[in-house]
DOPAVEX-801922 format. One line per 5 residues: their letters; for each residue x, y, z of N, C-alpha, C. Coordinates in Angstrom, 2 decimals, always signed. Layout:
DOPAVEX-801922
A) X,Y,Z,X,Y,Z,X,Y,Z; ...
END
This chain:
DOPAVEX-801922
MFHSK) -148.66,-92.66,+52.22,-149.82,-91.99,+51.67,-150.47,-91.16,+52.77; -150.92,-89.97,+52.42,-151.61,-89.09,+53.36,-153.10,-89.35,+53.26; -153.76,-89.43,+54.38,-155.20,-89.67,+54.41,-155.89,-88.40,+54.88; -156.81,-87.87,+54.07,-157.48,-86.62,+54.42,-158.89,-86.83,+54.95; -159.33,-88.06,+55.14,-160.67,-88.34,+55.66,-160.75,-87.99,+57.15
HPRHI) -161.84,-87.36,+57.54,-162.04,-87.04,+58.94,-162.23,-88.34,+59.69; -161.68,-88.62,+60.86,-160.84,-87.77,+61.68,-159.35,-87.97,+61.43; -158.97,-88.61,+60.36,-157.57,-88.92,+60.10,-156.84,-87.81,+59.36; -157.38,-86.63,+59.31,-156.78,-85.56,+58.51,-155.39,-85.14,+58.99; -155.01,-85.54,+60.18,-153.66,-85.21,+60.66,-152.81,-86.47,+60.87
MIELQ) -153.24,-87.56,+60.25,-152.56,-88.84,+60.42,-151.74,-89.18,+59.18; -150.58,-89.79,+59.41,-149.77,-90.29,+58.30,-149.61,-91.80,+58.47; -149.52,-92.50,+57.35,-149.37,-93.94,+57.39,-147.89,-94.30,+57.33; -147.45,-95.13,+58.28,-146.06,-95.56,+58.36,-146.01,-97.07,+58.42; -144.81,-97.62,+58.25,-144.65,-99.07,+58.26,-143.65,-99.47,+59.35
RLNGD) -144.09,-100.37,+60.22,-143.22,-100.90,+61.28,-142.14,-101.78,+60.66; -141.12,-102.12,+61.42,-140.04,-102.97,+60.93,-140.54,-104.34,+60.48; -141.64,-104.83,+61.09,-142.18,-106.13,+60.71,-143.10,-106.06,+59.49; -143.26,-104.85,+58.92,-144.07,-104.68,+57.72,-145.50,-104.22,+57.97; -145.97,-104.29,+59.22,-147.32,-103.82,+59.54,-147.40,-102.31,+59.37
TFMLN) -148.53,-101.83,+58.86,-148.73,-100.39,+58.73,-149.55,-99.88,+59.91; -149.36,-98.61,+60.23,-150.13,-97.97,+61.28,-150.23,-96.49,+60.97; -151.17,-95.82,+61.62,-151.38,-94.40,+61.44,-150.81,-93.66,+62.65; -150.13,-92.54,+62.38,-149.53,-91.74,+63.45,-149.97,-90.29,+63.29; -150.36,-89.68,+64.39,-150.72,-88.26,+64.40,-149.44,-87.45,+64.13
AFLIE) -149.41,-86.74,+63.01,-148.22,-85.99,+62.61,-147.85,-84.89,+63.60; -148.82,-84.40,+64.37,-148.54,-83.35,+65.34,-147.77,-83.86,+66.56; -147.70,-85.17,+66.74,-147.00,-85.73,+67.89,-145.51,-85.93,+67.64; -145.07,-85.72,+66.39,-143.67,-85.95,+66.05,-142.82,-84.77,+66.50; -141.81,-85.07,+67.29,-140.88,-84.04,+67.74,-139.58,-84.11,+66.93
QIQSF) -139.15,-85.35,+66.61,-137.85,-85.52,+65.96,-137.87,-86.79,+65.12; -137.14,-86.75,+63.99,-136.99,-87.92,+63.11,-135.51,-88.08,+62.84; -134.99,-89.30,+63.09,-133.57,-89.57,+62.87,-133.38,-90.93,+62.22; -132.23,-91.12,+61.60,-131.85,-92.43,+61.07,-130.65,-92.93,+61.86; -130.75,-94.15,+62.40,-129.68,-94.70,+63.26,-129.04,-95.98,+62.76
PDTTI) -129.16,-96.69,+61.74,-129.68,-96.30,+60.44,-131.18,-96.47,+60.29; -131.85,-97.25,+61.20,-133.31,-97.35,+61.09,-133.93,-96.01,+61.43; -135.04,-95.69,+60.80,-135.72,-94.43,+61.06,-136.36,-94.50,+62.44; -135.98,-93.57,+63.30,-136.49,-93.50,+64.66,-137.23,-92.18,+64.84; -138.49,-92.29,+65.23,-139.33,-91.11,+65.43,-139.50,-90.91,+66.93
TLTNG) -139.15,-89.73,+67.41,-139.35,-89.38,+68.82,-140.61,-88.54,+68.89; -141.54,-88.94,+69.75,-142.79,-88.22,+69.91,-142.66,-87.16,+71.00; -143.61,-86.26,+71.07,-143.57,-85.18,+72.04,-143.62,-85.68,+73.47; -144.12,-86.91,+73.69,-144.17,-87.48,+75.04,-142.90,-88.26,+75.38; -141.90,-88.26,+74.46,-140.64,-88.95,+74.69,-140.60,-90.37,+74.15
KKIVV) -141.75,-90.93,+73.78,-141.79,-92.30,+73.24,-141.06,-92.33,+71.90; -140.35,-93.42,+71.63,-139.64,-93.59,+70.36,-140.27,-94.73,+69.58; -140.43,-94.53,+68.28,-140.98,-95.54,+67.39,-139.97,-95.75,+66.27; -139.60,-97.01,+66.04,-138.68,-97.34,+64.95,-139.52,-97.87,+63.80; -139.32,-97.30,+62.61,-140.13,-97.66,+61.45,-139.26,-98.03,+60.26
QTSEA) -139.87,-98.76,+59.33,-139.22,-99.14,+58.08,-139.23,-97.98,+57.09; -140.20,-97.10,+57.20,-140.34,-95.94,+56.33,-139.08,-95.07,+56.46; -138.54,-94.61,+55.33,-137.31,-93.82,+55.37,-137.55,-92.46,+56.01; -136.48,-91.87,+56.53,-136.56,-90.55,+57.15,-137.12,-89.52,+56.16; -136.61,-89.55,+54.93,-137.06,-88.59,+53.91,-138.54,-88.77,+53.60
EVVQK) -139.01,-90.02,+53.58,-140.42,-90.27,+53.29,-141.31,-89.81,+54.44; -140.86,-90.00,+55.67,-141.63,-89.53,+56.82,-141.75,-88.00,+56.77; -140.63,-87.33,+56.51,-140.64,-85.86,+56.41,-141.61,-85.42,+55.31; -141.58,-86.08,+54.16,-142.47,-85.73,+53.05,-143.93,-85.93,+53.44; -144.24,-87.02,+54.13,-145.62,-87.28,+54.55,-146.10,-86.21,+55.53
VKECY) -145.23,-85.81,+56.46,-145.60,-84.77,+57.42,-145.84,-83.45,+56.68; -144.95,-83.13,+55.75,-145.09,-81.90,+54.97,-146.42,-81.89,+54.20; -146.75,-83.00,+53.55,-148.01,-83.10,+52.81,-149.21,-82.96,+53.74; -149.11,-83.56,+54.92,-150.18,-83.46,+55.90,-150.39,-82.00,+56.29; -149.31,-81.31,+56.63,-149.40,-79.90,+57.02,-149.93,-79.04,+55.88
QQIGI) -149.53,-79.32,+54.65,-150.03,-78.57,+53.50,-151.53,-78.80,+53.33; -151.96,-80.04,+53.52,-153.37,-80.38,+53.34,-154.27,-79.62,+54.30; -153.79,-79.39,+55.51,-154.62,-78.68,+56.49,-154.31,-77.19,+56.55; -153.37,-76.74,+55.69,-153.13,-75.31,+55.52,-152.19,-74.66,+56.50; -151.30,-75.43,+57.15,-150.36,-74.78,+58.07,-148.93,-74.80,+57.55
FGTE) -148.76,-75.22,+56.31,-147.45,-75.24,+55.69,-147.62,-74.82,+54.24; -146.81,-73.85,+53.77,-146.95,-73.33,+52.42,-146.81,-74.39,+51.35; -147.40,-74.13,+50.20,-147.34,-75.08,+49.09,-146.26,-74.72,+48.08; -145.55,-73.64,+48.30,-144.46,-73.15,+47.46,-144.91,-72.96,+46.04
END
């Protein structure tokens, strides 16, 4: 789910492998891969492995960008 409340307007909610949820700044994502677990590489090189599928992470980032107006709504 995308959260549009200030200051979380650029945050997406993801789920860790243990089931805990956390918020991640969508602008920090550099790369998303499945190894088969979804691995997110951040701009600082840190890697986060999540339960959330690669396709769902991409969709959440897209919705976040659309919400703040930097990605077209087609």
